[in-house]
C-alpha positions as CSV (number, residue, x, y, z in Angstrom):
1,X,0.0,0.4,0.0
2,X,2.9,2.4,0.6
3,X,5.1,1.7,-2.8
4,X,1.3,2.8,-4.2
5,X,1.0,5.8,-2.3
6,X,4.5,6.7,-3.1
7,X,3.6,6.1,-7.0
8,X,0.5,8.2,-6.5
9,X,2.4,11.4,-5.0
10,X,5.1,11.0,-8.1
11,X,2.4,11.1,-10.5
12,X,1.0,13.9,-8.8
13,X,4.4,16.0,-8.7
14,X,4.7,15.0,-12.3
15,X,1.1,16.9,-13.2
16,X,2.2,19.9,-10.8
17,X,5.5,20.3,-12.9
18,X,3.6,19.8,-16.2
19,X,0.8,22.3,-14.6
20,X,3.5,24.6,-13.7
21,X,5.2,24.7,-17.1
22,X,2.4,25.3,-18.7
23,X,1.6,28.2,-17.1
24,X,4.8,29.9,-17.1
25,X,5.1,30.0,-21.5
26,X,1.5,31.1,-21.2
27,X,3.2,34.2,-19.3
28,X,6.2,34.4,-21.1
29,X,3.9,34.6,-24.4
30,X,1.5,37.0,-22.9
31,X,4.2,38.8,-21.9
32,X,5.4,39.2,-25.2
33,X,2.1,40.3,-27.0
34,X,1.8,43.3,-24.2
35,X,5.3,44.0,-24.8
36,X,4.4,44.2,-28.6
37,X,1.6,46.4,-27.9
38,X,3.1,49.0,-25.7
39,X,6.6,49.1,-28.2
40,X,5.9,52.4,-30.3
41,X,9.2,52.2,-32.0
42,X,8.1,49.0,-33.8
43,X,10.2,48.6,-37.3
44,X,8.4,48.9,-40.1
45,X,9.0,45.6,-41.8
46,X,7.6,44.1,-39.7
47,X,3.7,43.4,-39.0
48,X,2.8,44.2,-35.4
49,X,-0.8,42.5,-35.6
50,X,1.1,39.5,-37.3
51,X,3.0,39.1,-34.3
52,X,0.5,39.1,-32.0
53,X,-1.6,36.5,-34.2
54,X,1.5,34.6,-34.3
55,X,1.4,34.7,-30.4
56,X,-2.0,34.0,-29.9
57,X,-1.8,31.1,-32.4
58,X,1.3,29.8,-30.0
59,X,-0.7,29.8,-26.8
60,X,-3.5,28.5,-28.5
61,X,-1.4,25.6,-29.3
62,X,0.1,25.5,-26.4
63,X,-2.8,24.9,-24.7
64,X,-4.1,21.9,-27.0
65,X,-0.7,20.8,-26.1
66,X,-0.9,20.7,-22.2
67,X,-4.0,19.8,-22.3
68,X,-3.2,16.4,-23.5
69,X,-0.6,15.8,-21.7
70,X,-2.5,17.1,-18.3
71,X,-5.1,14.8,-19.2
72,X,-2.6,11.6,-20.3
73,X,-1.3,13.0,-15.9
74,X,-4.8,12.7,-14.5
75,X,-5.5,8.6,-16.4
76,X,-2.3,7.9,-15.1
77,X,-3.0,9.2,-11.8
78,X,-6.6,7.2,-11.8
79,X,-5.2,4.3,-12.4
80,X,-2.7,4.3,-9.6
């Protein structure tokens, strides 16, 4: 029984670590978007809105990626 609890605790820690990575990644992307919006000295050859859309797409894809991984980790925890 003690081994099963230990394995569940390890799986819980892995889940929390994955969730923390997702949160940090989303904060970095959101900070990049805010920086682009607030930047007045933006080069003419780069599209400000194109970069913003790219970062928003990155946020959406990362949410999909991490939600799948988190769901897999939840299923592992349930199986323990």
